[in-house]
N, C-alpha and C positions, 0 to 999 in steps of 0.2 A: 449358429453353427461355428465351428472353428476354422480359421484359415491362416495360412502363413503369408504375412504381408511385409512390404517394405515401403518406407516413405522417403528414403534417401539412398544414394549410392554408397557402396562401401563393402567392407568385409562381411563374412557370414553373420556377424553379430547384428547387422541391420535388419535381419529377418526376425520377425516376431509373430508368435501365434496369438491371434486375437479372436474374440467372439464378435461375430457380425450377424446381420439378419440372414436367415435362410432365403435364398432366391425363390421367386415364383415364376414358373415357365409361362412364356407368352403362347398364343394359340398355335404357333408353328414350332414350338420348342418342346424338348423333353428335359426333365430334371433328373440328373444322374446322382445317385449316392455313390460317392467315389470309394472304391476299395483300395486302389493304389494309383499313384502317379510316380514320376521319376524326376530326379535332379540330374541335369545334364551340364556339359561344358557351356552350352548356350545359356542356360539359366545363370550360371556363374558369370558369364560375360555381361548379361543384362543387369545382374545385380551390381556389378562393379562399374559398368559403363566402360569396359575395357575389352577391345580397342575403342578409342574415343568416337569412332564413326558411329557406334551404336546409339549415341545420343541423338543422332538425326532421326532415328526411328523410335527410340524408347523414351525420349524426353530430354531436352537440352540441359536443364538444371536439376530436375528431379524426375523420378520414374513416373511415366504415365500409366504403366501397367503395374499396379501395386501388388497384385497376386500373380506370381509366376506359375509355370507349369503348363506345358503344351499338351501332353498325352495323358490319357486316363484309362483306367479299366474300372467298371462299376456295374451297378444295377439300376434300372430305370425306376425312379421313385414316384414320378408324376408325369403326365403328358398333357399338352395343350389340346384345345378342342378340335384343331384341324390336323392333328398328328395321326398318320396312318401306318407309318413304317414300324413303329414300336408300340409296345404295351407295357404296363406296369409289371415289374418282375423280370423283364428281359435282362440278360447279362450282355453288356456291350463294352466295346473299347474303341479307341481311335484318338483323333486330335480335336481339341476344343476350339482351334482356330487361332488366327494371328494376334488376337487380343489377350490370349493366355487366360489364366484364371483357374487352372486345374489343381493347384495346391490348396485344396479346400475340401471340406466334408461333402459339399454338394456343389454342382455346377450346372448351369443351363447350356444346352447345345441345340442348335437348330436341327430339325429332323432330317434336313437334306445336307447336313454337314458331313465331315469325314469321320463318321462313326458307324460301326456295323455290329451285328450280332456276333458274340464270341462263339467260336466253334465248340461243339460238344466234346467233352472229354479232355479239354485243355485247361490247365490251371489259369484262373482269370487274372490274378495280380501281375504275373510277368508280362502279360500282353500290353501293359501300360508302357513299360520300357521298350518293348519290341516295336510298338507302334511308332514311337518317336524315331528310333534308330533306323527303321525300315523306310519311313517316309522321307528321311534325309538321304539315306544311302541309295535308294532305288533311282531317283532322278540323276544322280551323279553317274552311277554305273551304267544304267541303260540308256539314258538320253544324252548326257554330256560326253561321256566316254565312249558310247556306242560299243560297249564290250560285247563280243560274240565269240563263236568257236575259234580257238587258236590265238585269241588275243593274249598278249603277254602283259599282265597287270601287276603293278606293285602297289601295295596298300601300306602306307605309313601310319602307325598307330592302330595296327590291326587287332589289338586286344581290347581297344576301347569299345564303347557301345556301338558307335557308327561303324567302326572298322570291322568288328566281329560280324555284323550283318553284311557289310560289303564283301568280305571274304566269301560268305555263303552265296551271295547273289552272283558274284563273278564266276564262281564254280558252276552255279546253276546255268549260266549263260555259255559255259564251255571254255572259259579262259584258263590259262596257266597262271597260277597266282603265287606271287611272292609276298610274304607277310613280314613286315618290320615290327619287331616287338622287343621288349627286354627278355633276357634268357629265361626268366621264370615263367613266361607265358608261351613258350615255344610249343609245348605239347598241346596246349589249349587250341591254338590256331591251326595246328596240324589236324586236330580232331574236327575242326570246322571245315577242313578241305584244302588248306594251304599246301601247295606243292613244294615250296621252298620257304625257308625261314631265315631271316637275317636278324641276328642279335644286335640291336642298335648300340649296345655298349661295347661291342667288339669290332663293328664294321660300319662304315658310312656308305649307305646305298648310293649316294650321289657320285661316288667315284666310278660307278659303272659307266660304260660307254655304249650308246645306241642299243640299249637292252630292252626297253619297255615301250609298248604302244601307249599305255596309260599309266601315269603315276597319280594315285589318289591319296593326297595327304589329308587323312581324316581328322587330324589334330592340328593342322596348320603350323607345323614346326620347321618346314624346310624352305619353301619359296621357289618360284619359277626359275630365277637366275641360277640358283645353286643346283637345281635339278635338271636343267636344260640338257646337259651333255648325256645324262642317263636315258633320255628319250630317243626313240628312233626318229628318223627324218621327218615323219609326219605325226609325231607323238603329241599327246595331250596331257597337260598338267592340270590337276583339279585340286581345289582346296575348299574346305568348309568354312574357313575363317575370313570374314570380310575385313578388308583393310584398304587404305588408299593405294598401297603397293600392288595388290592383286588387281584393283581396278585399272591401274596404269598398265600392268602387264596384259590385261585383256584388251585394252585399247591398242597397244603397240603390236600385239601378236595376232590380231583378229584375222589377218590374211595369210597367216602361217609362214613357213610350213609347220613349225612347232608352235602350239597354242597354249595359252593359259586360260582357264575358265573357273568361274564361280557360279554356283546356282543358289539363289535365295529360296531355298526349298520351303521355308515357313510361310512365304508370301504367295505360294502357288494358289490358284483358284481352288476353292473347296471341292468343286466337282471333280477336279483332277486328283486331288487327294483321296476322295471317296473311291474312285475307280481303282486306285492303287491299293487301298486298304482291303478292297474286295479281292484283289489279286493275292494279297497276303494270306487271306483265308485259304485260298487254293494251295499256296506254297506250304502252309502249315499242314494241310491235309496230305500233301505229297511227301512231307518230311524233308523238303528242300531247305527250309529255314526253321530255326528254333531260337528261343530266347536264351540269352547268356546273362545270368544274374551274378553280380558280385556281392552286394550287401543289401540288407533291408533295414530301414529305420522307421520308427514311429513318427507321426507328425510332431509330437513333442520334442523329437530329436532333430528337428529340421536344421538347426545351426550346425550340429555335428555332421549331418549329411552334406551340407555345403562345404564344410571344412575338408571332408574326405574327398569330395570331387575336386576341390582346389588343389589337393595334394598331387593330382595327376598320376596316381598310382592304381586307379581302378581298372579292373578287367571285366568288361561287360557293363550291365546296367546297375544303377543305384536306385532302388525302389524306396518310396515312402508310402507306408500303409496307414490307413485311417482307423 
């Protein structure tokens, strides 16, 4: 089978499509023929080892995870002898787990992992991007931010893959949502439910004073110190980007009143992810959440896909189809 692999850290050119052996599922695993996966800012960070703290998880001198890709959508190709949740031919989607490996034509997943049957009547490929974005956004919005009816929430990077889902989830929970995007994406985030839109090229959201219960920086571009004054007295600043700075902010603000938080969503227990991906099927059925697709690339175009993600101009998910 073909897989997109890296043996060193660096730019998009370190990713190479290689032929490797097709995996064989263990007794409690399924083998999924991947229809689509997604390239995310997290993939870019793991590819570059930037920020440097990533080396503590991904390998100090060279990548431990040679095949990137966390979320997939595909069809069950084979099942282990003890598998009861799935059968050959099932359309499925979800997360392959913290060891990654989804950027390949086939991938093994434990049957009790964070993978579910795809809902009927929904295009399969976009669910790969949605699975990643949702499994990242939901813990921030629901758990860390405790967003609920009447919450005033600002989402920085609201047109990105995580931000676009965060807008939808915050609205679903009853919040008043302010989306920070470039002007060209204003109508897109309004269509997703944003009540207010700030064009980041025209206005700095951090100049607000005591305006928001939650600031969710879905692209890690602001920082707690800069955003502090825009928070209400008991406000919470959230960021998706791990750094020594945010770890220090979490340590020094843990007793409040204004707090900084980071959630390592990719390292959550698989059982917790599974529960959430099951909730996502309900949200899809209710029309509360929908995928937002920017571009699609073939696996042979994986370098171009990474370059596009590195450009930080995408609006929604970047899919890679097999």
